[in-house]
N, C-alpha and C positions, 0 to 999 in steps of 0.2 A: 501543557507542561507535564512531563513524566512524574509520577509519584515516586519519591525517593526517600528512604529513611536510612539512618545509620544505627548500627548496634555496636556497643562497646562492652562486651563481657570481660570480666576480670577473673581469671582462673588462678587458683591457689597453688601454683607451681611456677617457679621462676628460675629453677636450677637444672632440672632434668630436661634437656632438649629433646630427648626421645619422646617423652610424655607430651611436651608442648607441641611437637610436630604431629603427633597422632591426633591431637585435638584440632589443630589448625588445618590438618589435611581434610577434615570433615567440611570445613568452610571452603577450602580451595576447590574441592570436588563438587560443590553444590552449584546448581544452575541458577542463573539470574542474580548472583551476588559477586562482588569484587572484594577480595581481601586487601585492605589498604595498609595495615600496619600490625606487626607483632612486636611487642616491647617487653621482653622479660627483664625482671629485676632480681638480682641475686640476693641483695640484702633484704628486700621485702618478700622474697620467695613468692612472687606474684607476676603474672603476665597479663598485660593489657592488650587486648586484640580489638581491632577496628575493621568492620566490613560494612558495605553499603549495597543497596539494591532496592527492588520493588518491595513494598510492605509484605506481600504474601511470601516472597522468596526469602526475605530476611527472617521473618518469624519462623518459617519452616527450618531454615538453617540454624537459627539460634537454638531451637528445640534439640536438634540432633547434636549440636556442639555441647550443650549443657549435659545431655544424657551421656555423651562419651566421656566428658570430664568426670562425671560421677562414677564411671566404671574404672577410670585410671588413677584417680587421686584418692588417697586414704587420709582423711582429715585427722585421724588419730596420730599420724606421724608428722603433721604439718607444724612448722615453726617459722616465723618471719616477723619483720619489723612493722608490717602493715596490719591494721585490724582486719579480721576475717571471720566468717562463720560457715563457709561452705566451699566445696570443691570449685563450684562457680559461685563466687562470693556475691557479685552483682551482675545484672544483665539489663542495662537500660536501652530503650528504644528512643531515638532522637529524630524529630522531623527535619528533613533537609529541603524538600521541594514538593509542592502539590499535595501536602497533607498537614493537618493541624496537630497540635500537641494533644488535644482531646481525643482525636482519632488514634493516635499512638498509645494513649493511656488505655483505651478499650482493647487494643491489640495486646498490650502488655498483660492485662488481666486474663485474657483468654490464653495467652502463652503460659502464664503462671499456673493456671488451672490444669493445662495439659501436661506440664512438667510434673506436677504433683500426682496426677492420675496415671500417666503412662510411664514416667521415669521413676516414680515413687520418691521424689525429692520434694520435701515440704518447701513452700514458697511464701514469702512476704511480698506484698505489693507496696511500693514506696513512690515518693514524689507525686507526679500528676496521676499515677495509677492507684494511689492509696485510697483505701475505703474509709479511713478515719483521718482527721486532720493531723493528729500527732505522728502518724506513720508516714506523713510526707517527708519527715526527717529520717534519713537513712540510719543515723546514729541510734534512733529509738528502736528501729527494727533489729539492729545489730548489737544492741546493748548486751554486754557480758560476753560477746563474741561466741566462738564455738564452744568454749568451756561451760557456758550457761545454758546450752540447748536442752539438756536433760530436764532442767527445771522449767524452762519456758514452754516446752512442748506440752506440758500438762497443767500449766497455770492459766486460768481463765483471764483473758485480757492481754496475755502475752503470747498466745499461740499464733502460729503462722496463719495466713489467710486461707491457704489451701494445703491439704495434706497433713494436718495436725494429727499426731499419734504419739504414744509413749516411745521413748528412745529405744530403737532396736538396732540390730547390727547394721542394717542398710543405712539408716539415718546416721549412725555413729561414723560410718565410712564417708558418706556424701556431705553431711552437714545440711544446712538450709541455704536457699538461694533467695536473694532479693531481686525481684523483677519490677522494673519501673519504666516510666516515661518522663523525659525531662528535655529542657532546651539544651543547647550546646554547652558543655562544661569544659573548661580548660584545667587540666591537672598540671601544675607547675611546681618546681622546687627552686627556691632562691638560694644560691650558693653563698656561704659565709666564710670569712677568713678567720674562723675559729673552730675549735673542736668541741666547744661547750654546748651540750644539749640544753642545759639550763638557760643559757643566754639565747639560744635559738627559740626555745619555748616562750621566753619573755617577749621577744619580738613578735612571735606569732600571736600572743595574747594581746599585744598592743594593737594589732591591725585587724584581726578576725572579727566578724560581725558580732559573734557571741561575746567576745571580750574576756574578762577575767572576773573572779569573785571579788566582791568588796569585803575587806577583812577588818576585824577589830585590831587596833594596835599595829603590830608589825604587818606591812602590806604583803609580806611573803609568807610568814609563818603564822600570822594571826588567825583567829577563828573566823570563818566566813559569816558575814551578817545575813540574817534571814528576815523576810517580811512577815506580816501578820499571819500568812498562810503556811509559814514554815519553808518557803522557797528561798534558796540562796539568791541574794541580790547580786546582779552582775553589772559591771562597768563595761558598756559596749566598746568595741574596737572602732577603728577609724574607717574600715572598708566594708561597706554593705555588700551582701551577696558573696561573701567569702567564708571559707572554713580553713583553719590552719593549725598546724602543730609544728613543734621543732623536733628534729631527730639528728642522730649522727649516722653517717653513711661510711662504713668501713672501707667500701670499695674505692671511695674518693678521699678518705681520710679528712673529711670536713663535716661540719654540721650544716644543716639546711633548714630553711623555713619551708615546709611542705604545704602547699595551698591548693585548694579547689576553688576556682572562680565559677560560681554557679549562675551568676548574672553578668555576662560580659558587656551588656549595655549600660549597667549601672557602674560597674568597676571594670574598665578595660584593662588589658594586660599591662600596658605601659603605666597606668595609674597605680596599679598594685606594685609594680617594680619600684617606682619612685617613692611610694609610701613606705615600703619595706626598707628601702635604702635609707630614708630619713630616720625611721625608728631604729635601725641598726646603728647609724652614725651617732644617735643620741646615747647609745650604749657602748660607744668606742669600737664598733664593729663595722666592717665594710661588706657590702654585697659585691661579689666578684663576677657574678654571672647568673644566668637563668637556664634551667633545664626543663624542657617540655616533655611531659610523659604522654605518649600517644600523638594525636594530631591536633591541629587547630585550624580555624577558618582563616582564609587569606586576609580578610578584612582586619583581623587582629594585628597582623604585621604591617599592613598598609597604614592603619590608624597610628600605630606606634612610630613607624618611620616618619610620617607627617608631623606627629607630635614633637619628635626630637629635632626635625628640620626647622619647625617653627620656633622652637626654643633657641636655635642658632640664628634666627632671622635669615633663613635660607628658603629659596623657592621650593614649594612642594610639587610644582608642575614638571616633574622629571619622570622618566620611564619607570614602570612598575617594578622592574627588577632592581633598579637603583634604590628605590624607596625601601624595598625589602632588605637590601644589603645594609642600609642605614639602621634598620630595625635590629638586624642580627648583631651588628657591632654595638649598638647602643644598649641593648638588653643583655649583651654577653652570652648569646645563645650558643656560641662555639667555645665557651669557657672550658668545659670538661671534655668535649669531643666535637668533631666537625658537625655543623648543622647544614643539612641539605634541604632547601625548601621543597624540592621535588619529592622528598620522602616524608615530609612532616606537614605539608599544607594540603588540606583535604581536597580543594578544587584542583590542584595539580595532580593529585593521586587519581581522581576520577576522570581527568581528561583523557580522551582517546588519542594516544600518541600514534596509533596506527593510521589515523586519517591523514592523508597527504594534503598539505596546505601550501598555496603559492607564497603566502607571506612568510613561511618558514624557510624558503629558499634563500641562497646567497644572492647578492646583487647580480653576479655573473650568471648564476643558475636561473634567475628570473628572466634575464634578458635572453638567454639561450632557449628557455622553454617558450617564450613568446615568439621566437624566430622560427620555430619548427612549423611543419606544414599543416598541423592541426589548427582548426579555426579558433580554438580557445587555449589559453587566454587571448582575448582580442582587445578591441578598442575600449570597450566598457570597463574592462579590468584595468587597463593602463590608465584610463581617466581617473578611476578611484585612487590608484596609486599616486598619480600626480597630485590629486587633491590632498592626500596624506602627506606628501612631501612639502606642499605649500603650508599646511598646518604646522608641520614640524619645524620649518624655517621660522615662521612667526613665533613659535614656542621657544626656539633657540634664542631669538632676540630678547624675548621676555626674561628668560633665565639669565642671559648676560647682563641685562639691565638691572635685574634684582640683586646681582652680586657686584655691580660696578662700584669701585671705590668712590666715596663721596656721596653716593646715593643710598646710604644705609637706611635713611628714614623712609625710603620708597620700596623697600624689599617686598612688603606685603602686597602693594599695588600691582607689582609685576608678577608676583607669585600667583595672584588670582587669575591674571591673564594666561599665565603658563598652564595653570590647571585647566582652563577652558580649552586651550590648544591641544592638550593631551587627550581630552574627551573627543574633540573633533577628529584628531588623527586616528584614535582607536576605532571610531565608528567607520571611517573611510577605509582603514585596513581590513575591517570585517567585510566591507563591501567589495574589496578586491576579490575575495573568494566567492562571495555571494553572486557576483556578476557571472563568473564562470559556471557556478552551479545553476544559474538561470538558463544559460545556454545548454547545459547538459540535460536539463528538464525537457527542453524542446526536442533534442535529439532522441531522448527516451520516448517521448510521445510519438514521434515519427516512426519509431521502431515497433510500435504496437501492432498486433495482428489486424488484418482487414479482409478476412475471408467472408464474413457474414455482414448483413446489414447492421446488426447490433455491434459487431466489431468496428465497423466503419464509423458508426455514430459515436461510440465511446472514444475512438481514436481522434475524430475531429474535435470533440469537446476537450479532450486532453491537450491537443495542439493549441487550441485557443486559450485555454487556461495558462499553459506554459508560456505562450507568446505574450499574454497580458502581464504575467509576472516578469518576463524578460524586458518589458518596457517600464515597469514600475521600479525595478532595481536601479537602473541608471538615473531615473528621476530622483530617487533618494540620494544618489551620489551628487546630483546637481545641487539639491537643497543643502546637503551637508557641506559641500565645497563653497557655497555662498558664504558660509560663516567665517571662512578664512579671510575674507576681505576686511571684516570688522577688526579681526585680530591684527592683521598686518597694517591696516591704516593707523591703529593706535600706536604700533611699534614705530612706524615712520614718523609720526608726530611727536611721540613722547619717549620712545625707547633710546637705547644707546646709539648715539649718532654714528659711531664707528661701524655699526651693523645695519645701516639704513639700506644698503644694497641687498642684503640678505632678505630683508622684509620685502623689497621690491621683487626679487626673484620668486618669493612666496606668492605674491600677487599674480605674477605671470603663470605660475603653476596652477593656481586656483582657476584662472580664466580658462586655461587649456582643459582643466578637468571638467568645468561646466559645459564648455562647447563640445568637447569630445563625448561626454555622457549624453548631451542633447542629441547628437547624431544617432546614438544607439536607441534613444527613446523613439525617435522618428522612424528609424528603419524597422523596428519591431511593431510600432503602432500601425505602420502601413500594412501589416499582415493581419490585422484584426478585422473580423467581419462586422463587429459592432462599431459602426462609424462614429456614433455619438461619443463613445468612450475614447476612441482613437483621436478624434478631433480635440477632445478636452485635454488629453495627454500632450498632444503636439502644441496646443496653445499655451499650456503651462510651461513647457520646455522653451518655447520661443520667448516667453516673458522673462524667464530666468537668464536666457542667453543675452537678451538686451540689457538686463541689469548688470550682468557680469562684465560686458563690454564697457559699460559706463563706469563701473567701479574701477576696473583695470586702468582705463584712460586717466581717471582723476587721480588715483593713488600713484601711478608711475610718474605723472607730472609733478606730484609732490616730492617724489624721490629725486627727480632731476634737479629740483631746486636746492637739495641738500647735499648733492654730490660735489 
């Protein structure tokens, strides 16, 4: 797995696009990283930027972006609705793949030290990169914001971790930066049908983990109670792993509950939405929608879509795009402006759209591509696609059964089967392109040089490796297609009787997939020099073929009794 991290610097400029573009151009022109999102906010006067890449490339790019922001932004002139203390206010590193949070924390500390030394911008280290427990909390590092820096820079215990020095003209211009490492954070604003910041704050205090002060007498204006150590006693809110405040956004003419969800496993986005909605309703206010600042992981929308489908007693075994549409409408993500998942979901942003895939073709395009004189896509690819169609038919019957009038008490039973069918279909669709890739590997191996004995040996080994892979891929197709029989058998026996023929066709497609893929196992295994391996592959394929024939005969006989 490739090592991949995300960096989400927040720059204290959200209005001057010339300045924003000069900073983001540093990222665009850097090698090994991909700029995913630039989200300027006029009211906050802040731009949230997201880019990803290898750890080394991301850290290098982050340094140059922070340095450039310090050259372009004068904090003495900065005003905005969001707390801030520097030209680059925060610069977190976030593990995405192949790297731990602890490793990101070490990278963040080294980055902070370099920024302080080479760019002369003092840095605090926060969250997982913090050197002391209290500085894990960003609010502690940023306490007093930019205006308090003159005092903090020379006060023992409040100084930055790197680059502490009395306020000079350079620091007055750049401010300080907080560099950290954290798990994925969702920055979201819940839109309210009110203009009252006070009401928005009250809702924020209801839900945020920190909660609100316990007061003597009047719960709003009374004196905060303190414990024996002099600390204000807090009444915790209802959502762990969240920070929230209320504010008014002139751009939209509404108040919002602005929330950072710092632990999406404990408090998923849809849970936060429902709880903010509940607390708002208790105060006579309605949540009209949700605004996502920056990007979010795909699973947040998938989990939300399934959550709302389950509340409706609807099947969750529907295509991914449909689930995301449910999430968008349920959360009101398009309340203020159109929400395009391709521009807001991190997995979609990282995806290599330039890579040509067979599964992305139209039905006509797929058939035409198969008909051309090139040997790929061939029988193995078509077998995988037939298996996917068989799984899709079984899933269709499950979804029809889940929503059948009079069967409302069985919705979850069929939803579970539909979920299984979607998993099978997704894997077989992956194998559609995987089978063609296996063939391409063989062609690439045959194209290797063969001038010297070393060349010939390397070429021969590569051909054998590619041939083995080309036999293993259709075997995977066979095994995955076998799962379709269980799905379709259940639909024939228990599903909507009006769709029994669809389940029957799914069985026929699954048998064709198993037998077709089996042929590809055998033809490729026949070219292997290691006969023990070849014989084992062929034996396993024959066993699966026999089982597929038996399953198909039995299930189609059941279908005939119900027609």
